[in-house]
N, C-alpha and C positions, 0 to 999 in steps of 0.2 A: 410407559413412556408418555410424556405429555409435552416434550420439547422437540420440535422437528425443524431441521435445517432444510429450507426450500431451495432447490437449485433451479432446474429447468421448469418453466411454465409455458405451455404451448401458446396460450393467449389468456386474456382477462377472463373470458367466460369459463375456461377450464379451471382457472384458479378459484373462481367463486364456487363452482360446483364441487370441486375437490374439497375446499375449505368447509363448505356446509355439510358435506357427507361425513368428513372425518370428525367434525364437531358433534354431529348427531350420534356418531358411534361412541364418542367420548361421553356424551351426556347420558347414554343408555347403559353405561357400565360403571360399576363401583359407586363412587361418590359424585359422579357427574363433573369431574374436574376438566375444564376446557383445555384444548390444545394451545400451546404458545408457539406459534410458528416464527421462525427466525430466518434471516438471510444475510449472506455476505453482501457488500455494496453492489447494487445492481443498477445504479444510475450513471455509471461510467460509460465511456464510449468504446464499443467494440470489444474484441477478444483480448485486448491488452489491459482491460480493467481487471480488478482482482478476481481471478478464477471465474470470470463471467464470460460473456459472449455466447451464452446458451439461453438467454432469456428470449422468450417469444412474445411476451406481453409488450404493448407499445408504450412502456414507461418513458418518461421524459429523460433526456440525456444531458448530463451536466459535466463540467470540468472535473477531472479527477482530483484527488487530495492536494497534490502539490500545485495543480492548476488553479484550484480555488484560492490557494495562498497567493498566486501570482497576481491576482487582482487587488491584493492588499485591502480587501473590503469585508470586514467582519459582519456587517449587516446583511450582506448578500449570502453569507454562509448560514446565518440564522433563517433567512427566507428559504434557502434550500432545504433546511431541516424541516420547516413547516410544510413545505410542499411535498418533500419526500415522505413525511409521516402520513399525509393524506393519501398518497398513492399506495404506500405500504398497507395501510389499514383497509383500503379498497381491494387489496389482494389477499387479505386475511393474515398479514404479517404484523406481529406485535413486538418483535425484538429485532433490532438492528445490530449485527455483529460489527459494529463500527461506533465511533470513528477510530482510526489508527493514529494515536497521539504520540508515538515514539519520536523522540528528537532525532532527526536524521543527520547525526554528526559524522557518520561514516559514508563517504560518497560512493563507495563501490557496492553497497548493500542492494540486493535485488528488489527490496520492497520500499526503496527510497521514494518512489513516485506516489505511493499511497499515503504518505505522511503529510503533515502540514509544514515540513521543512525543519531547519535546525535552529531557528530563532525562537528562544524560549518564550518571550512575552507574546509573540504573535501566535505561537502554538497554543498557549494558554487561552488567549482571546478567541481563537478559532474553535477550540474545544468547548468552551462555554457556549458559544453561539450555536454550534452544531447540536450539542446535547439539549440545550434549552429549546431549540427549534423542534427537535424530534419528540421530546418527552412532554411538552407542555400542552395541556388542554385548557384553553382560555376560559375564564369565568368560574373555575373550581377553586375550592379553598386551598388545596395543597398542590395545585397544578396538574394532578393526575386525573385521567378520565378516558372517555370513549375515543378521543382523538390522539391519545398518547401512544408513543412507541418507545419501549425500553431501549436504552443505548447500552452497549457492552464495550467499554473503552479498552483499547489494547495498544501495547502489550506490557503489562506490569512486569518488572519495574522499569521498562524501557528496552525495546528490542533493537535499538539502532546500532549500538557499538559492537557488532559482530566482528571478531578478529579478522582483519584483512578483507572485510566485506563479505565473507562467506556466510550463507544463510543457514539457520538452524532447522530448516525442513529436512536437512541431510546431516548424517553423522559427521561429515567433514566440516560442518559449520556450526557445531553445537555450542561453541564457547563465545560468550560476550566478555570483553575485556575493558579495563579501565586504566590505561597507562597514564592518563592525565588526572587520576584520582577525582573524577568528576561525577561519581555515582549520584550524589545528592541533586545535581542539576536535572538529571533525567527523571526524578520524581516530581518535579514542579508541575508538568502538565496534568498530573493526577491531583496533587495536593492543592494547587492554586487554580486549577481548571476544572476537571471533572468532578472533584469533591467540593467545589465551591461555586455552584451555579447561581446565576442571577435571578432566575424565576423560581416558582414555588416548589418544584420537585427537589431542589437543593443539591442532589448528588446523582451522578450516573448510576443507573440501577444495577449494573453488573460490570465486572472486571474480568479480563482474560489475561493470565500470565503468558509470556512467550515460551517457546520451546527451550530457549537458551539456558545454559549453565552460566550464571553470573559469577564468573571466576574470581574466587578470593574474597567475595563480599560477605559471606556468612562467617563472621568471627565468633559467634556465640556457640554454634554446634560444629563448626568447621567442616560443613558439607559442601561439596561441589556437585550438586545434582540439579536437574531441570527445575526451573522456577516454581512450577506447580507442586513439586515434591519438597520444596524447601520451607521448613517450618519457620525459620527465622524470617524469611521474606513475606510469607502469607500470614501466619498467625501473629508473630511478634511485631513485625513492622506494619503490614497493611491493616490487620485487625486491631491490634492493641495500641501501637504508637500513633497510627494515623486515624484510628477510630472508624474504619470502614466496616459496615455491617451488611452490605449488599451481597448479591450473588457473586461467587468466584467460580468461573467456568474454565476448565482446562482448554488449551488449544487441542486441535483434533489428533486423536490416536496416540496420545502420550503413554497409554498403558499397554499398547500392542508391542509385539516383539520386533526387534530391529531386523534389517535386511542382511543379506549375505555379503554385501560390499558397502563401502563408505558412501557411494553415490546412490544406492538403491532407495527409491521412494517407498518407505515402509513405516513401521512403528517408530516412535520418537521418545523412547523411555531413557533419555540421557541421564547417565549417572546411576541408574538403578537397573541396568541391563541384566544383572545377575538375579534379580527377584522375579518371581512368577507373577502372572496378571493379578491374582488375588492380593498378593503382597504389595504390588504397586498401588492398587486401589486403596488399600489400608494406609499406606504411607501418605498418599495425597489427602486422604480424609484427616489424618493426623496433622497434616500441614495446614488444613483449614479450607480445603476445596469443597464446593457444594455440588458441582455438576461436571460430568465427564463428557467432553466434546468428542463426537465421533464414535461413541460406544453405544451400541444398541443391545448389548448383552447383559442381562440381569445377573447371571451366574457369578462373575467375579466380584460384583458388588455385594451379593449375599455372602460370598466366601469371605470378603473383607469384614463384613459384619460379624460373622461367627468368630473369626480370628480376633477381632476387637473385643468381643464378649469374653473370650478366654483370657485376653490380656488385661482388660480394664474392668470387666464386669458388665452384665447386660444392661443395668440401669444407666451406666455412663454412655454406652454405645447407643442406647435408645434415645437419650437426650441429644447426643451428637447428631443423629439422623434427623431428629425433629427440628433442630436448629436450621439445618439445610432445607428441610421441607417447608418451614416457615418462610424462609427467604425466597424460595422458588414460587411458593403460592402467592406471596405478597405481590410479585410482579404480574401475576395473572389477575389478581383482584384489582390492582391499581389501574389496569388498562380496560376495566369494565367487561371482561370476558365472561364473568359469572352472570352478569346481567343479560348480555346478549353477544354470543360469539358468532352469530350468523351475518351473512352479507346479503345486501340487496343487489341483484344482478344489474338492474337498470342504473342504479346509482354508481356502481363500480365502473360500468362501461363509460359513464359520463366523466368519471374522475381520472382514471388511469390514462395518461397520455393525452389529456385534453389540450386544446390549442394554447391556452394561457401558460400551462406548465411547460409545454414543449418550447415555447418561445423564450420563457425565462431560462430554461436550461441551455438553449443555444446561445443566448446572450452571455451566460457565464463562460461558455467555451470561447466566444469572441474576446471577452475581457481577459482571458488567461494568456492569449498569444503575445509573445514578447518579441519586439523588433530590436535587434542588436546592432545592425549596421544598415545604413541606407546611403551609400556613396553617391554623390551627385544627385541625391533625391530621385533615384530612379523609380521608387515606389511613391504613390500608386501607379500601376500600369493600366492603360486604357483597355477596356473590354473590346473584343473583336480583333485584337492583334493575333498574329500567328505565333504559337508557342511550341517549343520542342521540350518534351518531357521524357527523359530516358528511363528505360527499365533497369531494374536492380538484379543483383545476383547475391545469394546468401549461401555460404557453405554450411554443412551439417554441424550441429552443436547440441549439447545436452539441454533439453527443454525443461520446463517446470517439473514434469513427471519423470525426469532423468532418463528420457528416451532420446536417442539421436534423431534429429529432424532430417528430412530429405534435403539433398542439394536442390536449391530452389531458384528458379527464375521468377521474378516478381514484377508485375505491373502495378505501380503505385495506384492506390484507390483514387487519388486525386486526378489521375489522368482521365478517367471516365467522366468525372464531374466537370473537368475543365472544359469539356465541349459546350457546356452551358454558358461559358464566359468568353472563350477564345476559339480560334480555329487551331486545332491540334494538328501539327505536321509531323512527318516521320523523320526528317533530317534537320540538322542545325543550319544547313545552308538556306533552307526555306524560311527559317524562323525569324521573327522580330526580336524575340528574347527567349531565354531558356529558363525552365523551372525544374530544379532538382529536388525531388521529394525523397528524403532519406531518413534514417533513424540513428540514434546514438550508438556507439560501439557495443556489440554483443559479445560477452565472454563469460566463462564460468571458471571458478577458482579451484577446480579439481579435474584431473584428467586420468581416467582409467588406463590409458595407453602408457602414461608415465609410470604408473604403478606396475604394469605388466612388463615394462622394460627395466625394472629394478629400482625405480625411484620411489619416493614416498607418496606420490600421487598429487601432491600440492603444487599448484602453479599460480601465477599472479592473475588477479582480475584486472584487466586493462581497460582504461577509459580513453584509449586512443585506438585508431584503426590499424596503424602499421605495427609490425612486430615490436614487442616491448620486452626488454630484458631487465629483470628486477635486481639491479646492481645495488640499490639502496635499501632493500628489504631487510627485516630483522634476520640476523644469523640464527637466532634461536627464538621460536615462537613463545609468546607469553603463556599460552595454555596448550594443553595436549593430553593425550591419554584416551584410549578407546579399546574395547574388547577385540576389535578387528585389527588392531595395530600393535606391533611389538616395539614401538618407539613413542616418544612424547613430543619430539620436535617436529612441528608442522611447517617449518620454514620452507620458503620457495626461492630463497636468495640465489641469484645467478640463473634462474630459469626464465624461459621465454613464453610468451603467449601472443596470439594475434586475434583480432576481432573476427568473428565469423562473417561479418559484413564489411570486411576491409575494402571490398570493391565499391562500397559507397563513396569512399574517398577517390578511387580511380575514376568513378563516374563523374564526380565534380571536376576533377583536374582535366579529364578528357573533354568534357563539355566546354570548359572555359577555353581550351585550346581551339576547339572547333568553331566556337562562336566568334573568336577574334575580338573585335571592339564592341560587339553587341552584348547587352547586359545578361548576366547570369544571376538568377535569384535562387538561393538555397533555403529550403525549409526543412528543419530537423525536428522529428518527434523525439523528445528528450525524456528518457526513462531514468537516467542518472546524469550527474555532472560529467562533462567530457572535456577533453583537451581540444579546444577550438583552433589551436595554432596550425593544425593540419589543414583545416577547411577554409577558415576565414579569408586567407589571402586570395582565394580563387572565387570569392563571392562578392558581387557588387552590392547585393542586399542579402541580409541574413536574418531569418526568423526562427524562433523555436516555439514549439507547443509541447504540451504535457499529456497529450491524448485528447484529440478533438475530431469532429467530423471533417472530412475533406473540404466541404463547402466553407467552413469557417476560415481556413487558411486562404482560400480563394477570395473570400469576401474582404480579407485584409489586403491581399495582393492588389486587388482592383480598387481599393479605396472605399468600398461600401462601408467599411468600419475602420476608423482611425485607431490604431492599437493603443492600449493603455496598460498592458501587462508589464510587470517589473520582475526582474530575476528574484525568485524566492530562495535562491541558492548561490553558491560561489562556483564559477567555472575555473578550474585550475590552470595554471600556467603550463604545467607539464606533469608527467607521472612522478617525477622526483618529489614534488611538493605533496603529491597524494601519498607516497610512501612515508614521508616524514611527518605527516599529520597524525594526531592521536585519535583513535576510533571514538572516544567519548567526549571529545572537545569540539565545540562549534567554531566555525570561522577561523580555522588555523591553517589555511592554504594561501599561497601566493596566487593571485588571480591573473588571468591572461589580459594583456592590453593589445587591442587590435590596431590595424594600419591607420585608423582614423583617430587614434589616441584615446579610445574609450576603454575603460577598465571593466571587465565583466565580473563585477562583484555584486553582492546582495543589494537589491534595491535599484539596480541599473536597468534602464529600458528607454526606448525611444518611441515617439510618435512621428507623424509625417513632418512636423515642424522642427524636431530636434530632440535633444535629451530631455526626458521628463523630470521636472522638479515641482513637486506639489506637496500638499498636506500629508500625503501617504509617506513620501520619502523622508519628510521631517519627523514624522511620528515614529516610524519603525526604522531605527538605525542599528547598525551592527553593534 
């Protein structure tokens, strides 16, 4: 093993000592091949960032993927890449398992917020900027060197169009569908972005296929299997037709066995469930994969080698393994690890989370916040006023690990920070204005209780708070079929679902009633597009963010920062337009129009002077 995914780091000093120890161990064994440490994105804010919230090092905190897009500023994304690379290298990290360049054409997808959105040209530009920023060492002939961090773009061939928004981390969400016949569009962030960089490195050094079965796309071999197992997608399309010769690394645990139920968080061997682990490894190798994400066990790899020798001959399998070894070693050589894999503690302590980087990151958060409504120009609000900030209540739901959360009373994080700006009071009667800090609707598209009661388990993902009945859903799903199911129709037509945080809406309505004529400001942390028709009429001012520190919202509310963020997405008029849109097609929803006559479409946003119209809105149009 020479490729390690780094998760929790207690602090920078621990990271440096651990890196130097493990590199010394590697140097003393075999051929002295250094360790290539990697990480999921760790510059995002808080536990809502991708699988993070466990980082202890004081790394700078930036806007998340869709938040970076909201600033409509490509140069800022490149600067983030350059700074991010410096901090990663100071922690001993040489591969970024990012950026996520899927076109987010399906608004219900749980990984929507980590993308650059659904605008193809903008995603291409952001992809280039991100990869160039991370990979480029300035002053070298080919752009590679001691400051470079490999980027692993994901998820080929585009993970966005999951049917009905269900995610492929789970068996119930394994299928990507293309009702709009728009598969080619989802390749463009790779072909015109990641594989066509502006700086010297030319291409992203690695690619990660998604878990999904790209349903009906493989016309050559006729297979509906997970993308990393699909020879047409990896070998024929990615390798031969598109000419990509970098590392292909599977997403995590695709070779492991599936769980006992559709919702269990377990292995993700979609379409090859009947094969054993060795056979799965061989099939992925035959498809063109180089690296197995989340697999620390050499045995099934050696088993695949022996089976391959029996099938193709030892010379063929030897060459096949050497091709992958070459690609993997190249990324270690390019980043200068063979010259020096060790870190200087003093220099790392000066780099990670330095004041300049922290300030740049915070600025990116501020620039991402989007003002949607400002009736009678109630924003900005003067500091020192009395503010009422109500607490929230969230009912249990299936979290990322498919475990039920607890019934939860939540004090918004911003309530604590608000004491630095206002006098926080306990009742609406005492307040000069109210600030409701909520989040977009939380729901999951599968319900074990429905299955237990004789249903198929499938329910709608709702983007509204109130109970939603899927009257306009497909009567028959496009894709289906699973070893755990005796049916292929995954339709949820006629079924209902309610957001786990439905009471966020009650909170806003109740606060508006209690405040009377006094202003109510609503700030929503937006993880997916949502139906604003429920909330907007009760808000005098309406802000959305995509994952920021609480202080950033308060700095906008008080006018310390005049917002510049623009919607990088569409906000749907209702759930009917969500059901009627195609999972693989961008900008195909009717957008909500608010009480002030503003349409919540891509590129819309306000500052304190009014609706923004500038070079950004003219350059990036729908």
